[in-house]
Phi, psi and omega in degrees: 000132184288152176268155181242150181218147171241132173247127181263114177102133184247038170290180182298323178293320178295317178294319177297322178294318177301319177297318179299316183292320177298325178289336174279355182094006174283144166272109191249138173244126178254121183254139186227131178295323183280174182272008179203164183282170171124328186059239174300334180270025175300152182247132175252126177243124184203137173058031179087354179263145175244121183243118165291127185276343186228238187296140182228354182255115181253126176232170178049063184305336184289340169299319179290317178300322178297322180292321180286347180273349185292146176225159177304123183079005177234091186281336182059017185292338179272353178285161180302141177291329181232087182297152185310323186289348180257005175247040183280193184281174187284003173297341179296329180291319183286325185262339181083164177232125181292342188104344178115173188292328182285318177301316186293348174288336186248326185204152177257127182244132186234149178285151177241131178224136351293166177300314178213143162259120186253109180264136174264166184299333183271008177097343179290159179216162179231119177269112181265110186232359176083354176282122187305313185287322180293321179297314181294324179296315182290326176297320179296320182285322185268339189276181176255170179306129180096349182290328179294321172296320176296328177295318180300320177289321176298315179303312183292320182286321178296323176298318178297321177296316178301313185293321179276314189281327183255307184289325185264320187249358187302325181263011180281125173270114182274079184269352177218158185293327180301318179300323180289316184295334181291334183260351184300314177305318179297317179298322179290319181298322183277357183060034184273002184256346173288174178292150181298317179298318177298323180295312182297322181298336180292335189255332187240135173274329181292129177295327179295319180288327174299327177285316180302324186258023176220344188291337190300331179296339175297336178281358170235021175085010187257138175277118180306332182286349184225344177290148179291154184293351175303336178290355167302343181293337178304322178307316182277331174300314182287322182293326183282319184243355178078180173250137185227169182222135174276117179302131187094001180089171178300328176304332176291325176295313177303313180302318180296319177297321179295316178303315179295317180302314180291326174297330178276003178100002181286155182244130175262133174233117178258172184050040185234072179287136183273132176264325186201140169274121179283127183234134176238151173265128174237091188070235178275352184268148170249123188234133172286129187237007181145203184217159171247129179271165179304331181278000176097348178285155183242152173231130184257148178201164176281328176221157174232129178242126179260117169261009174285170177308135181306305186298315185287335173304311181280315183292327187246338186254343182239126184293144186304329183294345180260006186238131172238300180297334182239055179285165182305318183297313181297315183292314184291338181266005172284125178300137180260157179290171177294176173243190185217151159252127182239124179255124176255124184214145177242143182208162181287141187269059183232024185250005177071023183299330180299345178282330183254322188258164176234184181303312176244122182234130172254117181248105187272142179278185183291337177245150176238293181298315182291327176295317178298320177295324177296318185284312190265331182257301179283339176054054176237161177268106187286162178286330176260177186194159166242161184207159175247110181258124184242123179233083185291340181285355169294337176256319184232090181297343184295349184277000178218160174300158179308138176079014182228163173242143167256137182214161164218149172234135188243127183239120176294133174222167178296150173288180188285000168294350178280343182063028173292138181268094182283346170296325180273320190271339190303300185300311180299319179299314178299312181297326179295320181292313184293323177296323178297314180300325176286308184294329180274002172086010178284324177222083180302140180056034182304316186299321178289331186268345186290128178241348176211142175211131172210167182199161171236158180232180174304339177295326176300313182294323181286312190265330176271313181266003177053051182253123186306124181060018181070020178299151183259344187224014182083195179304138182299130183281062173273170182301321182288357175228039176240156178053230180308329183278353176273150176315137184280154183281349175236126184301134176281339186263326191234122176298146175064022169246128185230161176238154176209151174107198189297330183280346181258185176282139008270344178147196185278167182107147186306310178296324185292323180289328174291321174299319181303316183299318180290323178298311181294322177300318180297320178299315178298313182300318180291316178302324183261003176068028186281321174219148182264350180286353185289354172300341177300340182288349183279313181211086184296149178294154177281141177299146181286333182229151176296164177298135180275146169068028180256030176290000000 
């Protein structure tokens, strides 16, 4: 008799989990509150424009290829996490990787160069493209005396963190304290437990370079002033495999995952908000047996996997009597990541923006450290701001009507623990951002060219996506919420209840949630005796040789 599974939420992590479960032989139903898949990666189509509402940066394409290579009854869980062919030289960044033959059957993925154009408040910019010589040239031009030598040391030390933290430990599920304690000496030796900004400051005197080599954690909800320096590995993740874009937008990748999931026999259910995870007692055990939907109907299953927000999974979907390790006090006291205001806008393409802007643009404000303290610590809406401006139509014009651009700009703001009134603040704040883009010359005459404007605030994350306090990325990735201290992918309280996605290990970000699905699938496979090779998730072997060509 076949086993059944329910996955709550159709974000990229939930879809990856559905594919993994189908490959393990489970009959899987994926339930989604919204009327279409994607979760945070939902797609908004309006006035002829297509807007990805969430993630737009794709890295590590071989993770995607691995998912599209799955077949029913063929989990591939025992295959190497990083096959030799994906650890090649840096020519991969220049030529790009489609993701492989199986990916190409479903979606076209193209490389983006530069990865990011990073603008500073004085108008100077840094093009981060992974090219070693171009990077060194820009470090020399922007930096202070000694910063180029500092970059060489940073590069070497970040590489060591990448090799240990990502290649060797990336798929480790820290389900017990012993697993964590075994790696602490290495992390201390690598200086990977100090803050990322503090780590960057060791090597660079220039404030600009400190920002260039620490800002990326903001794209996964992390404050550079408090995330551990193990996140320096992001520099090498991008450098090794580049930054990519799915033609048609991230929504095209989501659609492709749904197609593959249904081809493997999975079932999608939309407009199906979950009210409760059903738990029964069998002797001393508490076992998840299915879900109750908001309409009162029930669905039975052998396992439940939540891709919903971690805090709301436990606070709203699991009754308190079944929770000890994830009690209300413990869950509510976990610091949550920041939230976002995201502005979606369409405009006529006659302003020459392609001369100044690129596909991915980071526009930093006049303050860096103090602004981060306003967002994460003081939780106030500052007068200044930094933003990530995404203009995908510079790569894929099909996302807008002819002669137009589709864009979004994302601004980090405090989560709703701040008690900011976004009904009052939202529209003026959005207009302020768009005026800034126009007045500072990023998008000249934008007001005259604007044909569509809409936006979301932390209220969207809290009330539409059911994200606790309106957080945008789950529990904040501080040291005290990393590895063993981050929510576990298998419930400590309830058998056959699992977590996947940004709120679980290893954390937020498109590649991380796909990794999370593989980690959780290994736990499921081990629990159900499906494959014996899953013991590798406890302590993966070290690669015999360092990564080639990452100079």
